[in-house]
KOLSE-644014 format. One record per residue (C-alpha): residue number from 1; x, z, y. Coordinates in steps of 0.2 Angstrom, whole numbers, plus 5000, padded with zeros to 4 digits. Example, Ala and Ser with C-alpha at 12.3 -4.5 7.8 and 13.67 -1.06 7.14 Angstrom:
BEGIN
<node num="1" x="5062" z="5039" y="4978"/>
<node num="2" x="5068" z="5036" y="4995"/>
END
This chain:
BEGIN
<node num="1" x="5495" z="5176" y="4699"/>
<node num="2" x="5496" z="5159" y="4707"/>
<node num="3" x="5500" z="5145" y="4695"/>
<node num="4" x="5510" z="5130" y="4700"/>
<node num="5" x="5502" z="5114" y="4692"/>
<node num="6" x="5512" z="5101" y="4701"/>
<node num="7" x="5531" z="5099" y="4705"/>
<node num="8" x="5528" z="5085" y="4717"/>
<node num="9" x="5534" z="5096" y="4732"/>
<node num="10" x="5551" z="5097" y="4723"/>
<node num="11" x="5564" z="5084" y="4727"/>
<node num="12" x="5573" z="5076" y="4713"/>
<node num="13" x="5589" z="5086" y="4715"/>
<node num="14" x="5579" z="5102" y="4716"/>
<node num="15" x="5569" z="5098" y="4700"/>
<node num="16" x="5586" z="5095" y="4691"/>
<node num="17" x="5592" z="5112" y="4697"/>
<node num="18" x="5576" z="5120" y="4691"/>
<node num="19" x="5577" z="5112" y="4674"/>
<node num="20" x="5595" z="5118" y="4673"/>
<node num="21" x="5591" z="5136" y="4677"/>
<node num="22" x="5577" z="5135" y="4664"/>
<node num="23" x="5589" z="5128" y="4651"/>
<node num="24" x="5579" z="5112" y="4649"/>
<node num="25" x="5592" z="5099" y="4652"/>
<node num="26" x="5596" z="5090" y="4636"/>
<node num="27" x="5613" z="5083" y="4639"/>
<node num="28" x="5628" z="5080" y="4628"/>
<node num="29" x="5642" z="5093" y="4631"/>
<node num="30" x="5658" z="5085" y="4636"/>
<node num="31" x="5674" z="5092" y="4627"/>
<node num="32" x="5685" z="5099" y="4640"/>
<node num="33" x="5695" z="5112" y="4631"/>
<node num="34" x="5714" z="5110" y="4633"/>
<node num="35" x="5718" z="5121" y="4618"/>
<node num="36" x="5723" z="5111" y="4602"/>
<node num="37" x="5727" z="5125" y="4590"/>
<node num="38" x="5725" z="5144" y="4589"/>
<node num="39" x="5735" z="5154" y="4576"/>
<node num="40" x="5742" z="5171" y="4573"/>
<node num="41" x="5761" z="5172" y="4573"/>
<node num="42" x="5772" z="5187" y="4568"/>
<node num="43" x="5787" z="5194" y="4577"/>
<node num="44" x="5798" z="5206" y="4568"/>
<node num="45" x="5808" z="5221" y="4575"/>
<node num="46" x="5827" z="5219" y="4576"/>
<node num="47" x="5829" z="5234" y="4564"/>
<node num="48" x="5818" z="5236" y="4548"/>
<node num="49" x="5818" z="5255" y="4550"/>
<node num="50" x="5818" z="5264" y="4567"/>
<node num="51" x="5822" z="5283" y="4566"/>
<node num="52" x="5816" z="5294" y="4580"/>
<node num="53" x="5832" z="5305" y="4579"/>
<node num="54" x="5830" z="5324" y="4581"/>
<node num="55" x="5829" z="5324" y="4600"/>
<node num="56" x="5820" z="5307" y="4601"/>
<node num="57" x="5828" z="5292" y="4609"/>
<node num="58" x="5828" z="5279" y="4595"/>
<node num="59" x="5822" z="5262" y="4601"/>
<node num="60" x="5812" z="5248" y="4593"/>
<node num="61" x="5816" z="5231" y="4600"/>
<node num="62" x="5805" z="5216" y="4597"/>
<node num="63" x="5811" z="5199" y="4604"/>
<node num="64" x="5797" z="5186" y="4606"/>
<node num="65" x="5801" z="5169" y="4600"/>
<node num="66" x="5785" z="5160" y="4605"/>
<node num="67" x="5791" z="5143" y="4609"/>
<node num="68" x="5779" z="5133" y="4619"/>
<node num="69" x="5764" z="5144" y="4614"/>
<node num="70" x="5753" z="5153" y="4626"/>
<node num="71" x="5748" z="5171" y="4621"/>
<node num="72" x="5733" z="5181" y="4622"/>
<node num="73" x="5739" z="5199" y="4623"/>
<node num="74" x="5722" z="5206" y="4622"/>
<node num="75" x="5720" z="5199" y="4605"/>
<node num="76" x="5737" z="5204" y="4599"/>
<node num="77" x="5742" z="5220" y="4590"/>
<node num="78" x="5757" z="5229" y="4583"/>
<node num="79" x="5759" z="5235" y="4565"/>
<node num="80" x="5770" z="5249" y="4559"/>
<node num="81" x="5772" z="5262" y="4545"/>
<node num="82" x="5774" z="5280" y="4550"/>
<node num="83" x="5784" z="5292" y="4539"/>
<node num="84" x="5789" z="5310" y="4544"/>
<node num="85" x="5804" z="5320" y="4537"/>
<node num="86" x="5811" z="5338" y="4537"/>
<node num="87" x="5828" z="5342" y="4543"/>
<node num="88" x="5835" z="5339" y="4525"/>
<node num="89" x="5825" z="5322" y="4522"/>
<node num="90" x="5810" z="5330" y="4513"/>
<node num="91" x="5792" z="5329" y="4515"/>
<node num="92" x="5785" z="5341" y="4529"/>
<node num="93" x="5772" z="5354" y="4524"/>
<node num="94" x="5753" z="5351" y="4527"/>
<node num="95" x="5745" z="5352" y="4544"/>
<node num="96" x="5755" z="5339" y="4552"/>
<node num="97" x="5745" z="5328" y="4565"/>
<node num="98" x="5745" z="5319" y="4581"/>
<node num="99" x="5735" z="5333" y="4589"/>
<node num="100" x="5716" z="5334" y="4592"/>
<node num="101" x="5716" z="5319" y="4604"/>
<node num="102" x="5732" z="5310" y="4600"/>
<node num="103" x="5737" z="5294" y="4591"/>
<node num="104" x="5753" z="5285" y="4585"/>
<node num="105" x="5755" z="5281" y="4604"/>
<node num="106" x="5762" z="5299" y="4605"/>
<node num="107" x="5778" z="5291" y="4598"/>
<node num="108" x="5782" z="5279" y="4612"/>
<node num="109" x="5790" z="5288" y="4626"/>
<node num="110" x="5796" z="5274" y="4637"/>
<node num="111" x="5789" z="5256" y="4636"/>
<node num="112" x="5799" z="5241" y="4644"/>
<node num="113" x="5794" z="5223" y="4645"/>
<node num="114" x="5809" z="5212" y="4650"/>
<node num="115" x="5810" z="5193" y="4653"/>
<node num="116" x="5823" z="5182" y="4644"/>
<node num="117" x="5832" z="5182" y="4661"/>
<node num="118" x="5834" z="5201" y="4660"/>
<node num="119" x="5821" z="5205" y="4674"/>
<node num="120" x="5811" z="5220" y="4670"/>
<node num="121" x="5793" z="5215" y="4671"/>
<node num="122" x="5786" z="5232" y="4667"/>
<node num="123" x="5793" z="5249" y="4663"/>
<node num="124" x="5782" z="5264" y="4660"/>
<node num="125" x="5790" z="5281" y="4659"/>
<node num="126" x="5781" z="5295" y="4650"/>
<node num="127" x="5770" z="5281" y="4643"/>
<node num="128" x="5764" z="5292" y="4628"/>
<node num="129" x="5757" z="5305" y="4641"/>
<node num="130" x="5749" z="5291" y="4651"/>
<node num="131" x="5741" z="5283" y="4635"/>
<node num="132" x="5735" z="5300" y="4628"/>
<node num="133" x="5723" z="5301" y="4643"/>
<node num="134" x="5720" z="5282" y="4645"/>
<node num="135" x="5714" z="5280" y="4627"/>
<node num="136" x="5703" z="5296" y="4628"/>
<node num="137" x="5695" z="5291" y="4645"/>
<node num="138" x="5693" z="5273" y="4643"/>
<node num="139" x="5685" z="5272" y="4626"/>
<node num="140" x="5669" z="5280" y="4619"/>
<node num="141" x="5668" z="5292" y="4605"/>
<node num="142" x="5661" z="5279" y="4594"/>
<node num="143" x="5676" z="5267" y="4597"/>
<node num="144" x="5688" z="5282" y="4594"/>
<node num="145" x="5680" z="5286" y="4578"/>
<node num="146" x="5680" z="5267" y="4572"/>
<node num="147" x="5694" z="5256" y="4579"/>
<node num="148" x="5703" z="5272" y="4585"/>
<node num="149" x="5706" z="5277" y="4567"/>
<node num="150" x="5718" z="5262" y="4565"/>
<node num="151" x="5730" z="5270" y="4578"/>
<node num="152" x="5728" z="5287" y="4571"/>
<node num="153" x="5714" z="5295" y="4581"/>
<node num="154" x="5707" z="5309" y="4570"/>
<node num="155" x="5716" z="5302" y="4555"/>
<node num="156" x="5720" z="5320" y="4548"/>
<node num="157" x="5737" z="5325" y="4541"/>
<node num="158" x="5752" z="5314" y="4541"/>
<node num="159" x="5764" z="5324" y="4529"/>
<node num="160" x="5762" z="5315" y="4513"/>
<node num="161" x="5764" z="5296" y="4510"/>
<node num="162" x="5769" z="5283" y="4523"/>
<node num="163" x="5754" z="5279" y="4534"/>
<node num="164" x="5751" z="5261" y="4542"/>
<node num="165" x="5745" z="5260" y="4559"/>
<node num="166" x="5738" z="5245" y="4569"/>
<node num="167" x="5739" z="5246" y="4588"/>
<node num="168" x="5731" z="5234" y="4600"/>
<node num="169" x="5745" z="5228" y="4611"/>
<node num="170" x="5735" z="5231" y="4627"/>
<node num="171" x="5735" z="5250" y="4623"/>
<node num="172" x="5754" z="5250" y="4623"/>
<node num="173" x="5757" z="5244" y="4641"/>
<node num="174" x="5745" z="5240" y="4655"/>
<node num="175" x="5754" z="5223" y="4657"/>
<node num="176" x="5746" z="5217" y="4641"/>
<node num="177" x="5729" z="5220" y="4648"/>
<node num="178" x="5729" z="5203" y="4656"/>
<node num="179" x="5713" z="5192" y="4654"/>
<node num="180" x="5723" z="5176" y="4656"/>
<node num="181" x="5734" z="5169" y="4642"/>
<node num="182" x="5752" z="5173" y="4646"/>
<node num="183" x="5762" z="5157" y="4649"/>
<node num="184" x="5775" z="5150" y="4637"/>
<node num="185" x="5789" z="5151" y="4651"/>
<node num="186" x="5786" z="5170" y="4652"/>
<node num="187" x="5784" z="5174" y="4634"/>
<node num="188" x="5798" z="5164" y="4627"/>
<node num="189" x="5812" z="5176" y="4624"/>
<node num="190" x="5803" z="5191" y="4632"/>
<node num="191" x="5808" z="5207" y="4624"/>
<node num="192" x="5798" z="5223" y="4621"/>
<node num="193" x="5807" z="5239" y="4620"/>
<node num="194" x="5799" z="5255" y="4614"/>
<node num="195" x="5809" z="5271" y="4615"/>
<node num="196" x="5803" z="5284" y="4603"/>
<node num="197" x="5798" z="5302" y="4607"/>
<node num="198" x="5805" z="5317" y="4597"/>
<node num="199" x="5795" z="5323" y="4583"/>
<node num="200" x="5792" z="5340" y="4590"/>
<node num="201" x="5783" z="5333" y="4605"/>
<node num="202" x="5774" z="5318" y="4597"/>
<node num="203" x="5767" z="5329" y="4582"/>
<node num="204" x="5758" z="5345" y="4580"/>
<node num="205" x="5762" z="5357" y="4565"/>
<node num="206" x="5757" z="5375" y="4565"/>
<node num="207" x="5765" z="5380" y="4548"/>
<node num="208" x="5783" z="5386" y="4547"/>
<node num="209" x="5787" z="5380" y="4530"/>
<node num="210" x="5795" z="5363" y="4528"/>
<node num="211" x="5794" z="5360" y="4547"/>
<node num="212" x="5795" z="5342" y="4553"/>
<node num="213" x="5811" z="5337" y="4561"/>
<node num="214" x="5811" z="5318" y="4563"/>
<node num="215" x="5800" z="5303" y="4559"/>
<node num="216" x="5803" z="5284" y="4556"/>
<node num="217" x="5793" z="5268" y="4560"/>
<node num="218" x="5796" z="5255" y="4548"/>
<node num="219" x="5790" z="5237" y="4545"/>
<node num="220" x="5786" z="5235" y="4564"/>
<node num="221" x="5778" z="5218" y="4567"/>
<node num="222" x="5770" z="5211" y="4582"/>
<node num="223" x="5755" z="5200" y="4578"/>
<node num="224" x="5753" z="5188" y="4592"/>
<node num="225" x="5737" z="5178" y="4595"/>
<node num="226" x="5745" z="5161" y="4600"/>
<node num="227" x="5738" z="5145" y="4608"/>
<node num="228" x="5745" z="5127" y="4608"/>
<node num="229" x="5739" z="5117" y="4623"/>
<node num="230" x="5738" z="5098" y="4625"/>
<node num="231" x="5753" z="5089" y="4631"/>
<node num="232" x="5744" z="5085" y="4648"/>
<node num="233" x="5740" z="5103" y="4651"/>
<node num="234" x="5758" z="5108" y="4647"/>
<node num="235" x="5766" z="5095" y="4658"/>
<node num="236" x="5754" z="5100" y="4673"/>
<node num="237" x="5758" z="5119" y="4671"/>
<node num="238" x="5777" z="5116" y="4669"/>
<node num="239" x="5777" z="5105" y="4684"/>
<node num="240" x="5768" z="5119" y="4694"/>
<node num="241" x="5779" z="5132" y="4687"/>
<node num="242" x="5795" z="5122" y="4692"/>
<node num="243" x="5789" z="5119" y="4710"/>
<node num="244" x="5778" z="5133" y="4716"/>
<node num="245" x="5778" z="5146" y="4701"/>
<node num="246" x="5763" z="5152" y="4691"/>
<node num="247" x="5756" z="5169" y="4699"/>
<node num="248" x="5751" z="5182" y="4687"/>
<node num="249" x="5744" z="5199" y="4693"/>
<node num="250" x="5743" z="5215" y="4683"/>
<node num="251" x="5743" z="5234" y="4685"/>
<node num="252" x="5758" z="5244" y="4683"/>
<node num="253" x="5761" z="5263" y="4684"/>
<node num="254" x="5775" z="5274" y="4692"/>
<node num="255" x="5778" z="5291" y="4685"/>
<node num="256" x="5784" z="5306" y="4696"/>
<node num="257" x="5788" z="5322" y="4686"/>
<node num="258" x="5789" z="5339" y="4694"/>
<node num="259" x="5791" z="5357" y="4687"/>
<node num="260" x="5780" z="5371" y="4694"/>
<node num="261" x="5787" z="5389" y="4693"/>
<node num="262" x="5777" z="5403" y="4685"/>
<node num="263" x="5766" z="5413" y="4697"/>
<node num="264" x="5765" z="5400" y="4710"/>
<node num="265" x="5747" z="5398" y="4717"/>
<node num="266" x="5749" z="5385" y="4730"/>
<node num="267" x="5758" z="5368" y="4728"/>
<node num="268" x="5762" z="5351" y="4736"/>
<node num="269" x="5770" z="5337" y="4727"/>
<node num="270" x="5775" z="5320" y="4735"/>
<node num="271" x="5777" z="5304" y="4726"/>
<node num="272" x="5793" z="5295" y="4731"/>
<node num="273" x="5787" z="5278" y="4723"/>
<node num="274" x="5784" z="5262" y="4733"/>
<node num="275" x="5770" z="5251" y="4730"/>
<node num="276" x="5763" z="5237" y="4741"/>
<node num="277" x="5745" z="5239" y="4734"/>
<node num="278" x="5742" z="5256" y="4726"/>
<node num="279" x="5725" z="5257" y="4718"/>
<node num="280" x="5723" z="5275" y="4711"/>
<node num="281" x="5733" z="5291" y="4707"/>
<node num="282" x="5731" z="5304" y="4694"/>
<node num="283" x="5740" z="5321" y="4692"/>
<node num="284" x="5741" z="5330" y="4676"/>
<node num="285" x="5746" z="5349" y="4675"/>
<node num="286" x="5752" z="5355" y="4658"/>
<node num="287" x="5757" z="5373" y="4654"/>
<node num="288" x="5775" z="5374" y="4647"/>
<node num="289" x="5775" z="5376" y="4628"/>
<node num="290" x="5783" z="5390" y="4620"/>
<node num="291" x="5785" z="5380" y="4604"/>
<node num="292" x="5783" z="5361" y="4606"/>
<node num="293" x="5781" z="5358" y="4587"/>
<node num="294" x="5766" z="5370" y="4586"/>
<node num="295" x="5758" z="5365" y="4602"/>
<node num="296" x="5750" z="5349" y="4607"/>
<node num="297" x="5762" z="5344" y="4620"/>
<node num="298" x="5750" z="5333" y="4630"/>
<node num="299" x="5735" z="5343" y="4633"/>
<node num="300" x="5732" z="5349" y="4651"/>
<node num="301" x="5731" z="5366" y="4659"/>
<node num="302" x="5712" z="5372" y="4660"/>
<node num="303" x="5705" z="5369" y="4677"/>
<node num="304" x="5700" z="5386" y="4685"/>
<node num="305" x="5684" z="5389" y="4693"/>
<node num="306" x="5692" z="5391" y="4710"/>
<node num="307" x="5706" z="5378" y="4708"/>
<node num="308" x="5707" z="5365" y="4722"/>
<node num="309" x="5716" z="5349" y="4725"/>
<node num="310" x="5717" z="5335" y="4738"/>
<node num="311" x="5727" z="5320" y="4741"/>
<node num="312" x="5735" z="5314" y="4757"/>
<node num="313" x="5741" z="5297" y="4762"/>
<node num="314" x="5749" z="5298" y="4779"/>
<node num="315" x="5734" z="5305" y="4789"/>
<node num="316" x="5721" z="5299" y="4777"/>
<node num="317" x="5714" z="5313" y="4766"/>
<node num="318" x="5706" z="5309" y="4749"/>
<node num="319" x="5693" z="5316" y="4748"/>
<node num="320" x="5690" z="5323" y="4766"/>
<node num="321" x="5687" z="5340" y="4759"/>
<node num="322" x="5697" z="5348" y="4745"/>
<node num="323" x="5688" z="5348" y="4728"/>
<node num="324" x="5685" z="5365" y="4720"/>
<node num="325" x="5682" z="5369" y="4701"/>
<node num="326" x="5681" z="5360" y="4685"/>
<node num="327" x="5664" z="5351" y="4688"/>
<node num="328" x="5670" z="5344" y="4704"/>
<node num="329" x="5686" z="5337" y="4696"/>
<node num="330" x="5676" z="5330" y="4682"/>
<node num="331" x="5664" z="5321" y="4693"/>
<node num="332" x="5679" z="5315" y="4704"/>
<node num="333" x="5686" z="5307" y="4688"/>
<node num="334" x="5669" z="5298" y="4685"/>
<node num="335" x="5670" z="5292" y="4703"/>
<node num="336" x="5688" z="5286" y="4701"/>
<node num="337" x="5686" z="5277" y="4685"/>
<node num="338" x="5670" z="5268" y="4691"/>
<node num="339" x="5658" z="5277" y="4680"/>
<node num="340" x="5646" z="5283" y="4694"/>
<node num="341" x="5643" z="5265" y="4701"/>
<node num="342" x="5642" z="5257" y="4683"/>
<node num="343" x="5632" z="5271" y="4675"/>
<node num="344" x="5643" z="5271" y="4660"/>
<node num="345" x="5649" z="5286" y="4651"/>
<node num="346" x="5666" z="5293" y="4651"/>
<node num="347" x="5676" z="5295" y="4635"/>
<node num="348" x="5679" z="5313" y="4638"/>
<node num="349" x="5665" z="5326" y="4639"/>
<node num="350" x="5664" z="5341" y="4651"/>
<node num="351" x="5669" z="5352" y="4637"/>
<node num="352" x="5684" z="5342" y="4632"/>
<node num="353" x="5689" z="5342" y="4650"/>
<node num="354" x="5698" z="5359" y="4647"/>
<node num="355" x="5711" z="5350" y="4637"/>
<node num="356" x="5710" z="5333" y="4646"/>
<node num="357" x="5709" z="5338" y="4664"/>
<node num="358" x="5714" z="5326" y="4677"/>
<node num="359" x="5716" z="5327" y="4696"/>
<node num="360" x="5713" z="5309" y="4702"/>
<node num="361" x="5710" z="5300" y="4718"/>
<node num="362" x="5705" z="5282" y="4722"/>
<node num="363" x="5716" z="5272" y="4734"/>
<node num="364" x="5706" z="5256" y="4734"/>
<node num="365" x="5696" z="5252" y="4750"/>
<node num="366" x="5683" z="5243" y="4740"/>
<node num="367" x="5680" z="5240" y="4721"/>
<node num="368" x="5685" z="5221" y="4722"/>
<node num="369" x="5703" z="5216" y="4719"/>
<node num="370" x="5716" z="5216" y="4733"/>
<node num="371" x="5710" z="5232" y="4742"/>
<node num="372" x="5723" z="5244" y="4738"/>
<node num="373" x="5734" z="5254" y="4750"/>
<node num="374" x="5753" z="5252" y="4754"/>
<node num="375" x="5764" z="5267" y="4749"/>
<node num="376" x="5781" z="5268" y="4756"/>
<node num="377" x="5794" z="5280" y="4764"/>
<node num="378" x="5784" z="5281" y="4780"/>
<node num="379" x="5767" z="5281" y="4771"/>
<node num="380" x="5769" z="5294" y="4758"/>
<node num="381" x="5757" z="5300" y="4744"/>
<node num="382" x="5755" z="5319" y="4743"/>
<node num="383" x="5744" z="5330" y="4732"/>
<node num="384" x="5741" z="5348" y="4738"/>
<node num="385" x="5731" z="5362" y="4731"/>
<node num="386" x="5730" z="5379" y="4724"/>
<node num="387" x="5727" z="5387" y="4707"/>
<node num="388" x="5719" z="5404" y="4703"/>
<node num="389" x="5720" z="5413" y="4687"/>
<node num="390" x="5725" z="5431" y="4681"/>
<node num="391" x="5742" z="5423" y="4674"/>
<node num="392" x="5749" z="5407" y="4680"/>
<node num="393" x="5761" z="5400" y="4668"/>
<node num="394" x="5776" z="5388" y="4672"/>
<node num="395" x="5770" z="5370" y="4671"/>
<node num="396" x="5775" z="5352" y="4669"/>
<node num="397" x="5767" z="5341" y="4683"/>
<node num="398" x="5766" z="5322" y="4681"/>
<node num="399" x="5759" z="5310" y="4694"/>
<node num="400" x="5755" z="5293" y="4689"/>
<node num="401" x="5753" z="5280" y="4703"/>
<node num="402" x="5743" z="5265" y="4698"/>
<node num="403" x="5746" z="5249" y="4708"/>
<node num="404" x="5745" z="5230" y="4707"/>
<node num="405" x="5760" z="5219" y="4705"/>
<node num="406" x="5761" z="5200" y="4706"/>
<node num="407" x="5773" z="5191" y="4695"/>
<node num="408" x="5778" z="5173" y="4700"/>
<node num="409" x="5784" z="5164" y="4685"/>
<node num="410" x="5796" z="5149" y="4686"/>
<node num="411" x="5803" z="5139" y="4672"/>
<node num="412" x="5819" z="5148" y="4671"/>
<node num="413" x="5816" z="5165" y="4680"/>
<node num="414" x="5803" z="5176" y="4687"/>
<node num="415" x="5800" z="5185" y="4704"/>
<node num="416" x="5791" z="5202" y="4704"/>
<node num="417" x="5783" z="5210" y="4719"/>
<node num="418" x="5785" z="5229" y="4723"/>
END
């Protein structure tokens, strides 16, 4: 190997760059951070106890009073205490769980984020179904067995004493997955609404004695990771917000629900949602449950060996040829979730794919931001395929369209893109 004994051929600026790359510049670091204080602040729900009701529909409302603080939603979490009841207010019998792959997120049917001016920032319908799959696919088994235990993954029976759960805020709604701090003019007066699912759907109980009828979530608190900025930084951001607006981009999901009749082999379902930048789509087929209380209401139909599916956007087919069988669908899920390129593992094994099967497609033209497709009335999104089995049961079909939104934040109001 040739050894360089002299650096005389390097110019002074090149030598300085080389020293910097080699971590050999011994210079004092200048203080440049505009954050003056970091703290955790608690927001309480409007009601101390929030009951699901027999058919669900109870609502938890949290009004954020953050003042001039900027919020890191990725470091914030929601705390609640879960308690189940029978129809007469007693304790349900044993064997009451969130299901094999479920968490306390099963309880949140609809999630709405609303600005102080009344504009809907994000609304996720069937959020519990979406989060059931997101948590399982996006997190490893080790995470689910460790941090996942705090939100009820694999926590065992729930029938006895009240159980405390701590839920990362970013798992409740994709809007809270933002890498940036949410600005004070957005957070101040913002409202989070969580509509509760019925106990029969959110929970699983196989025994018939003392069956569960309702549940409550009490002591609901939102622990916000709050940041105070210097006056100069606040004035600059306020001035930009007043004149041009601060632009925040985030992912949102649109849900389309369909019912598939028993015995039907071929199908085609069209999403009626509009999105200026659609990134991906996933469809979940679930057999209708004979008993919602005894069945895990969120598990998918098992993909048959000859089942096929394909998406179409206008004249574009995704993929070019229909995918057939469980292994192809599982590999397509790796592809859509960027596991093939990154070499990282999925949170769901091929064996668990029988209960957590997806039919996804990627709509991004490239893996960088800003490469989605436009979906509208003239450029519709359709899934088509067929199912093969000795008995084809009636099914619930849910299509989730993931797309990018931009939020322009002004001092007194916001403007959201489609």
